[in-house]
C-alpha positions in Angstrom: -104.0 -95.9 79.3 -107.5 -97.2 80.0 -109.0 -99.8 82.1 -109.7 -103.3 80.3 -112.8 -103.6 78.4 -115.9 -104.9 80.1 -119.1 -106.4 78.7 -121.1 -103.5 79.8 -119.3 -101.3 76.9 -120.7 -101.3 73.2 -118.2 -103.5 71.5 -117.9 -101.3 68.2 -119.2 -97.8 69.0 -119.5 -95.3 66.2 -119.5 -92.3 68.7 -118.6 -91.6 72.2 -119.2 -88.8 75.2 -115.7 -88.1 76.6 -116.0 -86.3 80.0 -112.6 -84.6 80.7 -112.0 -84.9 84.8 -109.6 -83.3 87.2 -110.1 -83.9 90.7 -113.8 -83.5 90.1 -115.6 -86.3 91.7 -118.5 -83.9 93.2 -119.1 -82.8 89.4 -119.3 -86.5 88.2 -121.4 -87.6 91.1 -123.7 -85.0 90.3 -123.9 -85.1 86.6 -122.5 -88.3 85.3 -125.7 -90.4 86.1 -127.8 -87.8 84.0 -125.3 -88.2 81.2 -125.7 -92.0 81.3 -129.5 -91.7 81.8 -129.9 -89.5 78.6 -127.5 -91.4 76.4 -128.0 -94.1 74.2 -126.7 -97.3 75.2 -125.0 -97.9 71.8 -122.6 -95.0 72.6 -119.2 -95.1 74.6 -119.1 -93.1 77.6 -115.7 -92.0 78.9 -114.4 -90.5 81.8 -110.7 -89.3 80.8 -109.0 -88.5 83.9 -106.5 -85.7 83.5 -103.9 -87.2 86.5 -106.6 -86.5 89.3 -105.4 -87.2 92.8 -108.9 -87.2 94.5 -111.1 -90.5 94.7 -112.8 -90.0 91.2 -111.8 -93.5 89.8 -112.9 -95.5 92.9 -116.4 -93.5 92.7 -116.9 -94.0 89.0 -115.9 -97.6 88.9 -118.1 -98.1 92.1 -121.4 -96.3 91.0 -121.0 -96.1 87.3 -119.2 -99.0 86.0 -120.8 -98.9 82.6 -118.5 -95.9 81.8 -115.1 -96.6 80.3 -112.5 -95.3 83.0 -109.5 -93.7 81.0 -106.8 -92.5 83.3 -103.9 -90.2 82.3 -100.8 -89.8 84.0 -100.8 -85.9 84.5 -103.0 -82.9 83.9 -102.6 -81.7 80.4 -105.2 -79.1 80.2 -108.3 -79.1 78.2 -106.6 -79.3 74.9 -103.7 -81.8 75.7 -106.3 -84.1 77.9 -108.5 -84.6 75.0 -106.0 -84.8 72.3 -104.4 -87.7 74.6 -107.9 -89.1 75.2 -109.1 -89.1 71.5 -105.7 -91.0 70.3 -106.1 -93.7 73.1 -109.8 -94.3 72.0 -109.1 -94.4 68.5 -106.7 -97.2 69.4 -109.1 -99.2 71.7 -112.3 -98.3 69.6 -111.0 -97.8 65.8 -114.8 -97.8 64.8 -115.3 -94.4 66.4 -116.4 -91.6 64.0 -117.8 -89.0 66.3 -117.2 -87.9 69.7 -118.5 -85.4 72.0 -116.2 -83.4 74.3 -118.6 -82.6 77.2 -117.8 -80.9 80.6 -118.2 -82.6 83.8 -120.7 -80.0 84.8 -123.0 -80.5 81.8 -126.8 -82.0 82.5 -127.9 -83.1 78.9 -131.7 -82.6 78.1 -133.8 -86.0 77.1 -133.1 -86.7 73.3 -130.1 -84.5 73.2 -128.2 -87.0 71.3 -130.4 -87.9 68.1 -130.6 -84.4 66.8 -126.7 -84.1 66.5 -126.4 -87.5 65.1 -129.1 -87.1 62.5 -127.2 -83.6 61.4 -123.7 -85.4 61.1 -125.5 -87.9 59.1 -127.2 -85.5 56.7 -124.0 -83.2 56.3 -120.9 -85.2 55.6 -118.8 -81.9 55.5 -120.0 -81.1 59.1 -116.8 -80.8 61.0 -117.9 -79.8 64.7 -121.3 -78.7 66.1 -123.0 -78.1 69.5 -126.5 -78.0 71.2 -127.9 -75.0 72.7 -126.4 -74.3 75.9 -128.6 -73.3 78.7 -128.2 -71.9 82.1 -128.4 -74.8 84.9 -129.3 -72.4 87.6 -131.8 -70.6 85.3 -132.9 -72.8 82.4 -134.9 -70.5 80.8 -131.8 -68.4 79.4 -129.1 -69.1 77.4 -125.6 -70.0 79.1 -122.4 -68.2 78.6 -119.9 -70.8 77.5 -121.9 -70.9 74.0 -125.6 -70.1 74.1 -127.0 -71.0 70.7 -123.6 -71.2 69.1 -120.3 -68.9 68.8 -119.7 -66.0 66.7 -116.6 -63.4 66.2 -116.5 -59.6 65.8 -114.1 -57.8 63.5 -111.7 -57.3 66.4 -111.6 -60.8 67.3 -113.8 -61.0 70.4 -115.8 -64.0 70.8 -119.6 -63.9 71.6 -122.8 -66.0 70.7 -126.2 -66.1 69.5 -127.8 -65.3 72.7 -124.9 -63.7 74.7 -123.8 -60.4 74.0 -120.6 -59.9 76.2 -122.2 -60.1 79.8 -125.7 -60.2 78.4 -127.9 -63.6 78.4 -130.8 -63.7 76.6 -134.0 -65.7 77.6 -134.3 -68.7 75.0 -137.5 -67.9 73.2 -136.7 -69.9 70.1 -135.3 -66.9 68.3 -132.3 -68.7 67.1 -133.9 -72.1 66.2 -134.2 -71.7 62.7 -134.8 -74.9 60.7 -133.0 -77.0 63.4 -129.3 -76.2 62.7 -127.7 -72.8 62.1 -124.1 -72.1 61.0 -121.6 -70.4 63.3 -117.9 -69.4 63.5 -117.2 -71.7 66.8 -118.8 -74.4 68.8 -118.6 -74.4 72.6 -115.9 -76.7 74.6 -118.6 -77.3 77.1 -120.3 -79.9 74.8 -118.4 -79.8 71.5 -119.1 -82.7 69.0 -116.4 -83.4 66.5 -116.3 -85.6 63.2 -112.9 -87.6 64.1 -111.7 -87.5 60.6 -111.7 -83.6 60.3 -110.6 -83.2 64.1 -107.3 -85.3 63.1 -107.0 -83.7 59.6 -106.7 -80.2 61.2 -104.1 -81.2 64.0 -106.7 -81.8 66.9 -106.6 -78.9 69.6 -103.7 -76.7 70.1 -102.2 -78.1 73.3 -100.2 -74.9 73.7 -103.3 -73.0 74.7 -103.7 -75.5 77.7 -107.3 -74.2 78.3 -109.5 -71.4 76.8 -110.2 -70.4 73.3 -109.0 -73.7 72.0 -112.3 -74.8 70.8 -112.3 -71.5 68.6 -108.9 -72.1 67.4 -109.8 -75.8 66.3 -113.2 -74.6 64.6 -111.5 -71.8 62.9 -108.9 -74.4 61.3 -111.9 -76.5 60.4 -113.2 -73.5 58.5 -110.0 -72.9 56.7 -110.2 -76.7 55.4 -113.5 -76.3 54.3 -115.4 -78.1 57.2 -118.7 -76.6 58.5 -119.3 -75.8 62.1 -123.2 -75.5 63.4 -125.3 -75.0 66.3 -127.8 -78.0 66.5 -130.8 -76.3 67.7 -133.3 -79.3 68.4 -130.4 -80.7 71.1 -130.3 -78.9 74.5 -128.0 -79.6 77.5 -127.9 -77.4 80.5 -124.4 -76.2 81.7 -123.3 -74.9 85.1 -120.0 -73.0 84.1 -116.9 -72.5 85.6 -116.6 -75.9 86.8 -112.7 -76.0 86.4 -111.9 -72.3 86.7 -114.3 -69.9 88.4 -115.6 -66.7 86.4 -113.7 -64.6 88.9 -110.3 -66.7 88.4 -107.5 -64.3 87.2 -105.9 -67.4 85.9 -109.2 -67.5 83.6 -108.7 -63.9 82.8 -105.2 -64.4 81.7 -105.8 -67.4 79.7 -109.0 -65.8 77.9 -107.0 -62.7 76.8 -103.6 -64.3 76.1 -105.0 -67.2 74.1 -107.5 -64.9 72.2 -104.5 -62.8 71.1 -102.7 -66.0 70.0 -105.3 -67.4 68.0 -105.6 -64.3 65.8 -102.0 -64.3 64.8 -102.1 -68.0 64.2 -105.2 -67.9 61.9 -105.1 -64.4 60.3 -102.9 -62.9 57.8 -100.0 -61.3 59.7 -100.7 -57.6 58.2 -104.4 -58.4 59.3 -103.5 -60.0 62.7 -101.3 -56.9 63.5 -103.7 -54.0 62.8 -106.7 -56.1 64.9 -103.9 -56.3 67.8 -102.9 -52.4 67.7 -106.6 -51.9 68.2 -107.0 -54.6 71.1 -104.3 -53.0 72.9 -106.5 -49.8 73.4 -109.6 -51.9 74.3 -108.0 -54.6 76.2 -106.3 -51.5 78.2 -110.1 -50.2 78.9 -111.0 -53.5 79.9 -108.2 -53.3 82.6 -109.3 -49.8 83.7 -112.9 -51.1 84.3 -111.4 -54.1 86.5 -109.7 -51.1 88.5 -112.9 -49.3 89.1 -114.7 -52.5 90.0 -112.2 -53.2 92.6 -110.5 -56.3 90.7 -107.0 -55.0 90.2 -105.7 -58.2 90.2 -107.5 -58.9 87.0 -106.0 -55.8 85.4 -102.5 -57.4 86.2 -103.8 -60.7 84.8 -104.5 -58.7 81.4 -101.1 -57.2 81.4 -99.5 -60.6 82.1 -101.4 -62.1 79.1 -100.2 -59.4 76.8 -96.9 -59.9 78.2 -97.3 -63.8 77.6 -98.5 -63.2 73.9 -95.6 -61.0 73.0 -93.3 -63.5 74.0 -95.0 -66.3 72.3 -96.5 -64.8 69.3 -93.6 -65.8 66.9 -94.0 -69.2 67.6 -97.6 -68.9 66.5 -97.4 -66.8 63.4 -94.8 -69.2 62.0 -96.9 -72.4 62.5 -97.0 -74.3 59.4 -100.5 -74.4 57.8 -101.6 -76.0 54.6 -104.6 -74.1 54.6 -105.3 -70.2 53.4 -105.7 -67.7 56.5 -108.8 -65.7 56.2 -111.9 -65.1 58.5 -114.6 -67.9 58.0 -117.4 -66.9 55.6 -119.7 -67.9 58.6 -120.6 -66.1 62.0 -118.4 -63.1 61.8 -119.7 -59.6 62.6 -118.4 -57.1 60.6 -118.7 -54.2 63.4 -117.2 -54.3 67.0 -119.2 -56.0 69.9 -117.7 -54.0 72.7 -118.9 -50.6 70.6 -122.5 -52.4 70.1 -122.6 -53.5 73.7 -121.4 -50.7 75.7 -121.8 -47.4 73.6 -125.0 -48.5 71.5 -126.5 -50.5 74.5 -127.5 -53.5 72.2 -129.3 -56.1 74.0 -129.8 -58.5 71.4 -127.2 -60.3 69.2 -126.5 -57.8 66.3 -127.5 -59.0 63.1 -124.4 -60.2 60.8 
């Protein structure tokens, strides 16, 4: 599954940066040199290719030969691709303890890795972490995919410190804290995981294919008594929408479907059904809003997402789990983020 090891790779790496690629030569050409230039040489830098048909491999092997090319036969999505990649890497490099799952449209700031490494060393129960995500085009502001760490409201809608629904705050150090902050979920755009914890909870759920799978992973980490944090002394810049654009109906479909699926998977069934009953109403309002915005195709995507959820929810509810189902103790807003943002017109992340 991987190219033969060359002398430029660290012999026994403790950590790896793994960039999942699918026909993304243009992203690799733009950002991979920045990753290489800001990452310590003792880390393994991996391009895990999800069955691309473009010239990504030729470009990486020619222009970034210090990177480890890991070819996979087909596009398994975000979850399946990373699961397969990490399985292969642990066979090839059994010394690995940490892995950073990094989108191909991420530019790390200088010294981004050291704070993450220190925090994992200082906290042996830290299962997953993210740096602060800044907007690549507007680097004074947080980026949508994870901002300063992921949160969840009482109805299962995800948001983040510094990102309340569609509103992105300017980073003025308001969420820095002591250098790290407990959160509900860490962003899959730049997700650092302790591999023993990742394996213990079963990795990413490949049935989700893409979107919300990092939230599900972090929820299962909480249930297994691992911790999830944002390491605020580390920062990267993220373009966002590198694989599925923000206006993609497929992205709308996956977000709404997967959000409902992870609720029935991780909450007690009576609690999950109560939340989903309310979500029917709120998701319907979101669909009506799309109609008024002239985006009826997104309304249809929400309807399809609910249909797909009802067809699959039984298999997620019955998914065997050795851990009790509950809301995590960190990163949960007791109110509704929709009410807070749309009715109360809140402009900052609400206090938890």
